[in-house]
N, CA, C and O atoms as a GROMACS GRO file, in nm:
protein
  324
    1MET      N    1 -10.970   0.396   3.226
    1MET     CA    2 -10.751   0.483   3.182
    1MET      C    3 -10.774   0.552   3.195
    1MET      O    4 -10.891   0.587   3.181
    2SER      N    5 -10.653   0.648   3.244
    2SER     CA    6 -10.625   0.777   3.221
    2SER      C    7 -10.453   0.800   3.185
    2SER      O    8 -10.388   0.775   3.286
    3VAL      N    9 -10.400   0.825   3.114
    3VAL     CA   10 -10.296   0.888   3.090
    3VAL      C   11 -10.302   1.012   3.069
    3VAL      O   12 -10.398   1.066   3.013
    4ILE      N   13 -10.133   1.110   3.139
    4ILE     CA   14 -10.075   1.176   3.161
    4ILE      C   15  -9.944   1.181   3.120
    4ILE      O   16  -9.851   1.117   3.169
    5ILE      N   17  -9.937   1.281   3.001
    5ILE     CA   18  -9.773   1.272   2.961
    5ILE      C   19  -9.737   1.453   2.960
    5ILE      O   20  -9.791   1.543   2.896
    6LYS      N   21  -9.662   1.454   3.024
    6LYS     CA   22  -9.583   1.590   3.034
    6LYS      C   23  -9.489   1.618   2.937
    6LYS      O   24  -9.460   1.504   2.899
    7ALA      N   25  -9.406   1.716   2.854
    7ALA     CA   26  -9.354   1.709   2.811
    7ALA      C   27  -9.260   1.861   2.886
    7ALA      O   28  -9.309   1.960   2.942
    8ILE      N   29  -9.160   1.838   2.866
    8ILE     CA   30  -9.034   1.993   2.937
    8ILE      C   31  -8.943   1.990   2.808
    8ILE      O   32  -8.871   1.894   2.778
    9VAL      N   33  -8.950   2.071   2.757
    9VAL     CA   34  -8.856   2.161   2.674
    9VAL      C   35  -8.770   2.234   2.752
    9VAL      O   36  -8.826   2.320   2.820
   10LYS      N   37  -8.656   2.226   2.762
   10LYS     CA   38  -8.551   2.317   2.776
   10LYS      C   39  -8.423   2.291   2.693
   10LYS      O   40  -8.348   2.197   2.670
   11GLU      N   41  -8.439   2.428   2.660
   11GLU     CA   42  -8.348   2.458   2.571
   11GLU      C   43  -8.362   2.368   2.452
   11GLU      O   44  -8.480   2.357   2.417
   12THR      N   45  -8.268   2.292   2.371
   12THR     CA   46  -8.307   2.193   2.271
   12THR      C   47  -8.284   2.006   2.355
   12THR      O   48  -8.230   1.911   2.298
   13THR      N   49  -8.327   2.004   2.460
   13THR     CA   50  -8.349   1.886   2.564
   13THR      C   51  -8.507   1.880   2.559
   13THR      O   52  -8.584   1.975   2.576
   14LEU      N   53  -8.538   1.738   2.529
   14LEU     CA   54  -8.644   1.706   2.574
   14LEU      C   55  -8.692   1.606   2.621
   14LEU      O   56  -8.673   1.506   2.552
   15ARG      N   57  -8.776   1.584   2.762
   15ARG     CA   58  -8.693   1.449   2.842
   15ARG      C   59  -8.919   1.395   2.871
   15ARG      O   60  -8.996   1.491   2.858
   16LEU      N   61  -8.943   1.345   2.883
   16LEU     CA   62  -9.091   1.318   2.889
   16LEU      C   63  -9.100   1.206   2.983
   16LEU      O   64  -9.054   1.092   2.986
   17GLY      N   65  -9.180   1.282   3.063
   17GLY     CA   66  -9.295   1.175   3.196
   17GLY      C   67  -9.457   1.136   3.194
   17GLY      O   68  -9.557   1.201   3.164
   18HIS      N   69  -9.443   1.040   3.227
   18HIS     CA   70  -9.563   1.016   3.191
   18HIS      C   71  -9.623   0.972   3.334
   18HIS      O   72  -9.539   0.952   3.422
   19ALA      N   73  -9.799   0.949   3.375
   19ALA     CA   74  -9.821   0.884   3.538
   19ALA      C   75  -9.967   0.797   3.452
   19ALA      O   76 -10.047   0.828   3.364
   20ILE      N   77  -9.944   0.691   3.526
   20ILE     CA   78 -10.048   0.629   3.472
   20ILE      C   79 -10.179   0.588   3.620
   20ILE      O   80 -10.153   0.542   3.731
   21CYS      N   81 -10.308   0.624   3.566
   21CYS     CA   82 -10.381   0.591   3.634
   21CYS      C   83 -10.478   0.478   3.656
   21CYS      O   84 -10.597   0.499   3.631
   22HIS      N   85 -10.434   0.336   3.711
   22HIS     CA   86 -10.495   0.174   3.659
   22HIS      C   87 -10.614   0.214   3.653
   22HIS      O   88 -10.657   0.311   3.715
   23PRO      N   89 -10.682   0.138   3.570
   23PRO     CA   90 -10.856   0.128   3.604
   23PRO      C   91 -10.915   0.126   3.744
   23PRO      O   92 -11.020   0.186   3.767
   24ASP      N   93 -10.844   0.053   3.849
   24ASP     CA   94 -10.944   0.051   3.909
   24ASP      C   95 -10.896   0.159   4.013
   24ASP      O   96 -10.931   0.114   4.122
   25ASP      N   97 -10.856   0.235   4.025
   25ASP     CA   98 -10.795   0.388   4.101
   25ASP      C   99 -10.905   0.485   4.060
   25ASP      O  100 -10.981   0.483   3.963
   26ASP      N  101 -10.893   0.564   4.153
   26ASP     CA  102 -10.936   0.706   4.132
   26ASP      C  103 -10.902   0.805   4.080
   26ASP      O  104 -10.836   0.872   4.159
   27PHE      N  105 -10.918   0.866   3.953
   27PHE     CA  106 -10.864   0.930   3.844
   27PHE      C  107 -10.838   1.114   3.961
   27PHE      O  108 -10.927   1.195   3.988
   28ASP      N  109 -10.683   1.124   4.003
   28ASP     CA  110 -10.601   1.266   4.004
   28ASP      C  111 -10.568   1.303   3.939
   28ASP      O  112 -10.494   1.230   3.875
   29MET      N  113 -10.588   1.468   3.879
   29MET     CA  114 -10.512   1.526   3.770
   29MET      C  115 -10.427   1.578   3.832
   29MET      O  116 -10.320   1.555   3.777
   30ASP      N  117 -10.410   1.665   3.958
   30ASP     CA  118 -10.324   1.661   4.021
   30ASP      C  119 -10.199   1.592   4.024
   30ASP      O  120 -10.101   1.628   3.959
   31LYS      N  121 -10.202   1.499   4.095
   31LYS     CA  122 -10.146   1.400   4.133
   31LYS      C  123 -10.064   1.344   4.024
   31LYS      O  124  -9.941   1.340   4.027
   32GLY      N  125 -10.168   1.285   3.889
   32GLY     CA  126 -10.093   1.294   3.774
   32GLY      C  127 -10.012   1.345   3.715
   32GLY      O  128  -9.932   1.278   3.650
   33LEU      N  129 -10.006   1.515   3.716
   33LEU     CA  130  -9.926   1.577   3.634
   33LEU      C  131  -9.764   1.631   3.760
   33LEU      O  132  -9.657   1.689   3.742
   34GLU      N  133  -9.839   1.567   3.882
   34GLU     CA  134  -9.656   1.634   3.980
   34GLU      C  135  -9.626   1.462   3.922
   34GLU      O  136  -9.506   1.465   3.896
   35LEU      N  137  -9.669   1.340   3.896
   35LEU     CA  138  -9.611   1.250   3.849
   35LEU      C  139  -9.536   1.255   3.729
   35LEU      O  140  -9.450   1.169   3.712
   36ALA      N  141  -9.548   1.312   3.673
   36ALA     CA  142  -9.539   1.303   3.496
   36ALA      C  143  -9.417   1.372   3.528
   36ALA      O  144  -9.300   1.340   3.508
   37ILE      N  145  -9.498   1.524   3.608
   37ILE     CA  146  -9.332   1.606   3.584
   37ILE      C  147  -9.218   1.593   3.679
   37ILE      O  148  -9.126   1.672   3.701
   38ARG      N  149  -9.242   1.482   3.727
   38ARG     CA  150  -9.151   1.445   3.843
   38ARG      C  151  -9.053   1.324   3.730
   38ARG      O  152  -8.932   1.323   3.708
   39ASN      N  153  -9.144   1.246   3.682
   39ASN     CA  154  -9.069   1.189   3.615
   39ASN      C  155  -9.024   1.206   3.509
   39ASN      O  156  -8.951   1.114   3.474
   40ALA      N  157  -9.039   1.308   3.417
   40ALA     CA  158  -8.989   1.364   3.310
   40ALA      C  159  -8.826   1.459   3.376
   40ALA      O  160  -8.730   1.453   3.299
   41LYS      N  161  -8.809   1.530   3.495
   41LYS     CA  162  -8.746   1.608   3.539
   41LYS      C  163  -8.590   1.485   3.554
   41LYS      O  164  -8.478   1.500   3.504
   42THR      N  165  -8.632   1.391   3.623
   42THR     CA  166  -8.574   1.262   3.671
   42THR      C  167  -8.547   1.160   3.565
   42THR      O  168  -8.482   1.069   3.616
   43SER      N  169  -8.575   1.134   3.413
   43SER     CA  170  -8.576   1.080   3.355
   43SER      C  171  -8.390   1.067   3.286
   43SER      O  172  -8.301   1.151   3.282
   44PRO      N  173  -8.397   0.893   3.232
   44PRO     CA  174  -8.264   0.921   3.187
   44PRO      C  175  -8.230   0.896   3.062
   44PRO      O  176  -8.122   0.877   3.005
   45ARG      N  177  -8.405   0.899   3.008
   45ARG     CA  178  -8.400   0.876   2.865
   45ARG      C  179  -8.404   1.078   2.806
   45ARG      O  180  -8.473   1.153   2.874
   46GLU      N  181  -8.330   1.135   2.687
   46GLU     CA  182  -8.391   1.249   2.641
   46GLU      C  183  -8.383   1.257   2.494
   46GLU      O  184  -8.361   1.156   2.427
   47LEU      N  185  -8.398   1.367   2.444
   47LEU     CA  186  -8.416   1.368   2.318
   47LEU      C  187  -8.325   1.499   2.298
   47LEU      O  188  -8.365   1.600   2.356
   48VAL      N  189  -8.187   1.510   2.210
   48VAL     CA  190  -8.076   1.637   2.210
   48VAL      C  191  -8.103   1.628   2.121
   48VAL      O  192  -8.107   1.528   2.050
   49ALA      N  193  -8.146   1.811   2.086
   49ALA     CA  194  -8.087   1.862   1.970
   49ALA      C  195  -7.986   1.988   1.936
   49ALA      O  196  -7.973   2.080   2.017
   50ASN      N  197  -7.912   1.986   1.804
   50ASN     CA  198  -7.838   2.128   1.817
   50ASN      C  199  -7.882   2.238   1.788
   50ASN      O  200  -7.818   2.342   1.806
   51SER      N  201  -7.997   2.233   1.739
   51SER     CA  202  -8.087   2.345   1.736
   51SER      C  203  -8.237   2.345   1.779
   51SER      O  204  -8.308   2.245   1.791
   52TYR      N  205  -8.276   2.489   1.804
   52TYR     CA  206  -8.394   2.452   1.926
   52TYR      C  207  -8.580   2.440   1.763
   52TYR      O  208  -8.700   2.415   1.752
   53SER      N  209  -8.479   2.472   1.703
   53SER     CA  210  -8.606   2.414   1.514
   53SER      C  211  -8.613   2.252   1.526
   53SER      O  212  -8.714   2.187   1.500
   54LEU      N  213  -8.527   2.215   1.556
   54LEU     CA  214  -8.535   2.078   1.582
   54LEU      C  215  -8.632   1.993   1.679
   54LEU      O  216  -8.655   1.873   1.665
   55LEU      N  217  -8.681   2.073   1.774
   55LEU     CA  218  -8.739   2.025   1.879
   55LEU      C  219  -8.864   2.160   1.882
   55LEU      O  220  -8.869   2.206   1.996
   56GLY      N  221  -8.968   2.234   1.780
   56GLY     CA  222  -9.026   2.314   1.820
   56GLY      C  223  -9.171   2.259   1.845
   56GLY      O  224  -9.213   2.165   1.777
   57ASN      N  225  -9.197   2.279   1.879
   57ASN     CA  226  -9.372   2.266   1.957
   57ASN      C  227  -9.425   2.144   1.822
   57ASN      O  228  -9.444   2.026   1.851
   58ASP      N  229  -9.437   2.179   1.729
   58ASP     CA  230  -9.533   2.116   1.623
   58ASP      C  231  -9.424   1.951   1.625
   58ASP      O  232  -9.486   1.845   1.610
   59ARG      N  233  -9.311   1.947   1.638
   59ARG     CA  234  -9.239   1.815   1.642
   59ARG      C  235  -9.242   1.773   1.803
   59ARG      O  236  -9.212   1.654   1.806
   60CYS      N  237  -9.264   1.816   1.926
   60CYS     CA  238  -9.274   1.779   2.052
   60CYS      C  239  -9.394   1.777   2.067
   60CYS      O  240  -9.444   1.706   2.154
   61GLN      N  241  -9.475   1.863   1.979
   61GLN     CA  242  -9.608   1.755   1.991
   61GLN      C  243  -9.678   1.579   1.945
   61GLN      O  244  -9.756   1.496   1.990
   62SER      N  245  -9.594   1.598   1.839
   62SER     CA  246  -9.589   1.461   1.749
   62SER      C  247  -9.522   1.367   1.840
   62SER      O  248  -9.594   1.273   1.871
   63ILE      N  249  -9.418   1.366   1.885
   63ILE     CA  250  -9.332   1.315   2.002
   63ILE      C  251  -9.422   1.251   2.109
   63ILE      O  252  -9.440   1.130   2.111
   64VAL      N  253  -9.481   1.339   2.203
   64VAL     CA  254  -9.576   1.323   2.319
   64VAL      C  255  -9.713   1.238   2.224
   64VAL      O  256  -9.745   1.128   2.270
   65CYS      N  257  -9.790   1.287   2.095
   65CYS     CA  258  -9.879   1.194   2.080
   65CYS      C  259  -9.799   1.038   2.003
   65CYS      O  260  -9.866   0.948   1.952
   66ASP      N  261  -9.668   1.039   2.010
   66ASP     CA  262  -9.656   0.911   1.949
   66ASP      C  263  -9.608   0.823   2.072
   66ASP      O  264  -9.581   0.703   2.066
   67GLU      N  265  -9.603   0.898   2.177
   67GLU     CA  266  -9.538   0.819   2.312
   67GLU      C  267  -9.680   0.791   2.370
   67GLU      O  268  -9.693   0.670   2.384
   68PHE      N  269  -9.791   0.862   2.407
   68PHE     CA  270  -9.888   0.814   2.380
   68PHE      C  271 -10.009   0.657   2.367
   68PHE      O  272 -10.070   0.567   2.425
   69ASP      N  273  -9.964   0.739   2.210
   69ASP     CA  274  -9.990   0.597   2.145
   69ASP      C  275  -9.907   0.452   2.139
   69ASP      O  276  -9.957   0.348   2.096
   70TYR      N  277  -9.806   0.462   2.178
   70TYR     CA  278  -9.688   0.360   2.268
   70TYR      C  279  -9.790   0.296   2.371
   70TYR      O  280  -9.870   0.202   2.361
   71ILE      N  281  -9.759   0.377   2.468
   71ILE     CA  282  -9.856   0.383   2.581
   71ILE      C  283 -10.002   0.275   2.618
   71ILE      O  284 -10.013   0.183   2.699
   72ALA      N  285 -10.112   0.342   2.507
   72ALA     CA  286 -10.209   0.298   2.534
   72ALA      C  287 -10.235   0.180   2.484
   72ALA      O  288 -10.323   0.104   2.522
   73ASN      N  289 -10.106   0.152   2.340
   73ASN     CA  290 -10.152   0.016   2.278
   73ASN      C  291 -10.022  -0.118   2.362
   73ASN      O  292  -9.991  -0.230   2.321
   74ASN      N  293  -9.983  -0.055   2.466
   74ASN     CA  294  -9.888  -0.153   2.495
   74ASN      C  295  -9.899  -0.127   2.680
   74ASN      O  296  -9.805  -0.132   2.759
   75LEU      N  297 -10.027  -0.102   2.707
   75LEU     CA  298 -10.054  -0.100   2.848
   75LEU      C  299 -10.016  -0.177   2.944
   75LEU      O  300 -10.019  -0.137   3.060
   76GLU      N  301  -9.952  -0.363   2.896
   76GLU     CA  302  -9.923  -0.448   2.975
   76GLU      C  303  -9.800  -0.414   3.015
   76GLU      O  304  -9.751  -0.447   3.123
   77LYS      N  305  -9.752  -0.356   2.939
   77LYS     CA  306  -9.620  -0.349   2.984
   77LYS      C  307  -9.579  -0.250   3.084
   77LYS      O  308  -9.458  -0.247   3.104
   78TYR      N  309  -9.683  -0.133   3.179
   78TYR     CA  310  -9.660  -0.029   3.226
   78TYR      C  311  -9.720  -0.088   3.356
   78TYR      O  312  -9.666  -0.083   3.466
   79ILE      N  313  -9.889  -0.166   3.317
   79ILE     CA  314  -9.980  -0.154   3.480
   79ILE      C  315 -10.016  -0.375   3.432
   79ILE      O  316 -10.014  -0.458   3.341
   80GLY      N  317 -10.034  -0.359   3.536
   80GLY     CA  318 -10.118  -0.518   3.517
   80GLY      C  319 -10.279  -0.541   3.488
   80GLY      O  320 -10.366  -0.553   3.573
   81VAL      N  321 -10.294  -0.544   3.342
   81VAL     CA  322 -10.475  -0.516   3.334
   81VAL      C  323 -10.465  -0.656   3.297
   81VAL      O  324 -10.567  -0.720   3.270
   0.00000   0.00000   0.00000
C-alpha cells in the first residue's frame, strides 16, 4: 500500500489532497502526485488562518503527518481491503 499526500499552502489557506494506491495495483508516483494535487485543489475541506505563522511549514508538516496516520489507521474507509 502506498499513500501520497500533497499539501498546498497559498497565503493562509491549507488544503490537503491524497491518492491511495490499492495494494493490488502497481504503484505510479507521477499518477499519485497528479491525483493528490488535483484533489487538494478541488477539496471542499480547507484550513484558513489569519496569519501565515499559524500555518507555517512545521505546522503544515504536522497536519500532513496526522492526515497520513489517520488514513493509514482507517484504510477500510478509503479502499476495500
